[in-house]
C-alpha positions as CSV (number, residue, x, y, z in Angstrom):
1,M,139.0,94.2,117.3
2,A,137.4,94.7,113.7
3,N,134.9,91.9,113.9
4,R,133.7,92.9,117.2
5,E,132.6,96.6,115.4
6,A,131.4,94.7,112.4
7,L,129.2,92.6,114.7
8,R,128.0,95.8,116.9
9,A,127.2,97.8,113.4
10,L,125.4,94.6,112.1
11,Q,123.2,94.5,115.7
12,T,122.9,98.0,115.6
13,R,121.1,98.1,111.8
14,L,119.4,95.0,112.3
15,A,117.5,96.7,115.6
16,Q,117.1,100.2,113.5
17,R,115.4,98.1,110.8
18,M,113.0,95.7,113.4
19,Q,112.1,99.5,114.8
20,Q,111.0,100.6,111.4
21,V,109.1,97.2,110.5
22,K,107.0,98.2,113.9
23,T,106.1,101.6,113.2
24,E,105.5,100.8,109.2
25,R,101.9,100.8,108.1
26,P,100.6,97.7,106.6
27,G,99.0,97.6,103.1
28,V,99.4,97.7,99.5
29,S,102.9,99.2,98.6
30,W,104.0,100.2,95.2
31,L,107.2,101.2,93.5
32,A,106.5,104.4,91.7
33,V,108.2,105.3,88.5
34,D,107.7,107.8,85.8
35,C,107.5,107.1,82.1
36,A,107.1,110.3,79.8
37,G,105.4,112.3,82.3
38,Q,103.1,109.9,83.9
39,G,103.4,108.4,87.3
40,L,103.0,104.8,87.3
41,L,102.8,102.4,90.4
42,F,104.1,98.7,90.1
43,P,102.9,96.6,93.1
44,L,106.1,95.6,94.9
45,P,105.4,91.8,95.3
46,Q,105.2,91.6,91.2
47,A,108.5,93.9,90.4
48,G,112.0,92.1,90.6
49,E,115.3,94.0,90.8
50,I,116.1,97.4,89.7
51,F,118.9,97.7,87.4
52,D,121.1,100.7,85.8
53,L,120.0,101.0,81.9
54,G,123.5,99.5,80.8
55,Q,124.1,98.3,77.5
56,V,120.7,97.0,75.9
57,L,121.2,95.5,72.5
58,P,118.7,96.2,69.6
59,V,116.8,93.1,68.5
60,P,115.9,93.3,64.3
61,H,112.4,92.9,63.2
62,T,110.5,93.6,66.4
63,R,108.2,96.1,67.6
64,Q,109.3,99.8,68.2
65,W,108.9,99.2,71.9
66,L,111.0,96.8,72.2
67,A,114.5,98.0,73.0
68,G,115.9,95.2,72.7
69,V,117.7,92.4,75.1
70,V,120.1,92.6,78.3
71,N,122.2,90.4,80.1
72,L,121.2,90.7,83.8
73,R,123.1,88.7,86.3
74,G,123.6,86.2,83.6
75,V,120.1,85.8,82.4
76,L,118.9,87.4,79.1
77,Y,115.9,89.8,79.5
78,A,113.8,91.3,77.0
79,V,113.7,95.0,77.5
80,V,110.3,96.9,76.9
81,D,110.1,100.8,76.8
82,L,107.2,100.8,78.8
83,A,106.4,104.6,77.9
84,G,106.5,103.7,74.1
85,F,104.4,100.2,74.7
86,L,101.6,102.4,76.5
87,G,101.6,105.3,73.9
88,L,102.9,108.1,75.9
89,R,106.3,108.7,73.7
90,L,106.1,109.0,70.1
91,A,107.3,106.1,67.8
92,G,111.1,106.2,67.6
93,Q,111.5,109.0,70.6
94,A,114.3,108.1,72.8
95,A,113.9,107.4,76.4
96,P,116.2,110.0,78.4
97,R,119.2,107.9,79.5
98,E,120.4,110.1,82.4
99,R,118.0,109.1,85.0
100,A,116.4,105.9,83.2
101,R,116.5,102.5,84.9
102,L,115.3,98.8,84.0
103,V,112.9,97.3,86.2
104,A,112.8,93.2,86.0
105,L,109.5,91.9,86.2
106,N,109.4,89.0,89.2
107,A,110.7,85.9,88.5
108,A,107.6,84.0,89.8
109,L,105.7,86.0,86.7
110,G,107.2,83.6,83.9
111,V,108.7,86.3,82.0
112,N,112.3,87.4,81.6
113,G,111.3,90.9,80.8
114,A,112.4,94.2,82.1
115,L,110.7,97.4,81.9
116,L,112.5,100.6,80.8
117,V,111.4,103.6,82.8
118,D,112.3,107.0,82.7
119,S,112.8,107.4,86.5
120,L,112.4,105.9,89.9
121,E,110.2,108.0,91.9
122,G,110.4,106.0,95.3
123,L,108.0,103.9,97.1
124,R,104.1,104.7,97.7
125,H,102.1,103.2,100.0
126,A,98.2,103.3,99.9
127,A,97.6,104.3,103.4
128,D,99.2,107.5,102.2
129,M,97.1,107.9,98.7
130,Q,93.7,108.7,98.0
131,A,92.0,106.2,95.7
132,E,90.5,108.1,92.2
133,G,86.9,107.4,92.7
134,S,84.5,106.2,89.4
135,A,83.1,110.2,89.5
136,E,86.3,111.6,89.5
137,A,87.5,109.1,86.8
138,A,84.3,109.8,84.4
139,H,85.3,113.7,84.3
140,D,89.4,112.8,83.5
141,P,89.6,113.6,79.7
142,H,92.2,110.7,79.6
143,D,90.0,108.3,81.1
144,N,87.5,108.3,77.8
145,A,88.6,104.8,76.5
146,P,88.3,101.8,78.5
147,R,91.3,100.7,80.3
148,P,93.3,97.3,79.4
149,A,93.4,94.8,82.0
150,F,96.8,95.7,83.5
151,A,95.4,99.4,84.1
152,Q,94.3,98.8,87.7
153,G,93.2,101.8,90.3
154,R,94.4,105.4,90.1
155,W,95.6,107.2,93.2
156,R,96.0,110.7,94.3
157,D,99.0,111.5,96.4
158,A,99.2,114.2,99.1
159,G,100.7,116.9,96.5
160,G,97.7,116.0,94.1
161,R,99.7,114.1,91.6
162,V,97.9,110.9,90.1
163,W,99.1,107.7,89.5
164,Q,98.1,104.7,87.6
165,E,98.6,101.4,89.2
166,I,100.0,98.8,86.7
167,S,99.4,95.2,87.5
168,L,102.7,93.6,86.1
169,A,101.0,90.1,86.3
170,E,98.3,91.2,84.0
171,L,101.0,93.0,81.7
172,A,103.2,90.0,81.3
173,G,100.1,88.0,80.5
174,Q,98.8,90.1,77.7
175,D,99.0,89.0,74.1
176,Q,100.0,92.2,72.9
177,F,102.8,92.7,75.6
178,L,104.1,89.1,74.5
179,A,103.7,89.6,70.4
180,I,107.3,91.4,70.0
181,A,107.6,90.6,66.5
182,G,107.4,93.5,64.2
């Protein structure tokens, strides 16, 4: 009896998910995160699993933005405080822990790394966002310096918040990101 109910529940969930897939808009989707008040977008295919912060062990003689290492499902990951790496948080200032999460880089990127973010902000879809044009970006006082290769396009959501797209593949290949020795 219980097996029939479980099977029926599974079939119901599958039918609902198939219906959702039919109504979803194709296109680019991102995992939206917040780092020190800055909205960032990670391409879904480049992001891995999301974990609670847990116990991060510090590593001596490394850059200040390297929070340490953590064991995630039996694999050791280097944890980068993304806000610290991007210069959004003052050196030595700790990330707020209550909503903080670790976003592992997709294994296909070849780096056992996880990004410490202040909070998850859900999923975003390109169809629901407006790309920031170069004319608008030229008037943005934060956009005076050339952006690194991992800083892709900027997007504005319906609420007016600007989001910076971050290519995790480009980030994982940056010499500065890989040079953790302090």
